[in-house]
N, C-alpha and C positions, 0 to 999 in steps of 0.2 A: 769101625764104621761110624760115619757122622751126617747127621742131616746138617746141610749147609744152607739151605734156604727153604722158606715154606711161606705159602700165600693161600688166602680164600679169594677166590673170584666169582663175579655174577657176570656171566658170558665171557667177554673178553676184559671187562674192566676189573683191574685187581682193588679189591676192597680194603684188604690188609696184608702187610708181608713183613717178612724178617728175614734179613740176611745174616747170618752167624759167622760168616767168613767174608772176607773183601772179594771183590769180584763184580762183574756185570751179567745180572741175569735175566734183564729185561726183555732182551732180544729172543733168547732161548724160551723164556717163559710164555711170551707172547705167540711163538711158535706151537709150543705145547698146548697152550690154550685153545689156539685155533683148531687143531688136531682132535684134542678132546671133544670140543663143540660139533665137529664133523662126524665123529664116531659115535657120539653119545652112549659109549659104555660106561657102565658103573665103575669100573677099576682099569685104568691103563699103567703099562709101565714102558717108558722109551729112554733111549740113551741118546744124548746130544752132546758131543764133545767127551769130556771126562766126567760128566755127571749124568746120574741116571735119575729120570723124573718120575716119581709116583703120583698117581692122582686118584681122587675118588669122587666121582660125580653125582650128586644128590639134589633132585628137585632143583636143577638149573644153576645151583652151587658147585663150585669146583675146588675141592681143597687139593692143594699140590705142596708136594716137598721133594727136594733134591738132595741127593747122597752121593758120596764120592766112592761108593763100593757097589759094583754091580752084582756081586753074589749074594749078598745079605740082603733078602727082603721082609724077614720078620719085622726089624725096627720101624722101617717105614709104614708097613701095614699096621702096626701097633699105633703109631703116631697118627695116621689117617683115621683109624677106628675111634682114638680118642675123640679127633674133632668130630666125627659123626655123632658120638654119644652126648658131646656137648650142644650140639645142634637139638638133638631130641630134648635135652634138658632146658633149654630155652626156649623151645616150644611150649614145654610143660608149664613152665613159670609164666609165659605169656598169657595162656589159657587161664590160670588161677588168678592173674592180675585181673583180665577182664571179668572174671565172676566176682571178684571183690570189688571192682569198679561198679558193677551194675547193681549190686547191693547197696553201695554208698548211695548211688544216684536215687534208687527207689527210696531209701529212708528218709533221704533229703527232700523228696517230692512228697512224701507222706507227712512228714513234719510242717513243711511250709503249708500244706491243704489244711492241716489240723489247726495252725495257727490262724490262718485266714478264716476257716468256720467259727473258730472262738471269737476273733475279733468282730466278726459280722453278728453272731448271736447275742454278744454283749453290747452292741451298737457303738463300738468304738470306731468302727469304720460305718458311716452312714449308708444306708441302701437307698 
C-alpha cells in the first residue's frame, strides 16, 4: 500500500502538493475537491480510476491523499490524522507567538514612555 499523492487545499485551490509517483492527478483532484466541498463531510473516501482518494475536511481546509490500494484504509487514515495534528500544533504555536508579541509591544511602549518622562523631568526635552 502506497500513498502516491497528497495535497492540502483551501476550497478548490491547492495550497501544497506532493506527487510521489509519476502521473497526472490534477483533473481527479479537482473533481474530488469539488465533491468534498459539496458534501462538506469530515471524512470522504472515493475511487477514481485506479486510485482511491481519502480526504479529511476541517475548518475549510481539505487534506487529501491518493493510494493505489482500495482495501487498506489504515495507512491513509493515519496519514490524514497526522496532518490534522500538525494543524492543531500550528494553531497553538500561532497563539503562543501572539502572546509573546503582545508582551514585547507592551514592554517597548512602557520603556519609551519611561524614557520620555525621564527626559521631560530632566528638561533635556524642553516643555
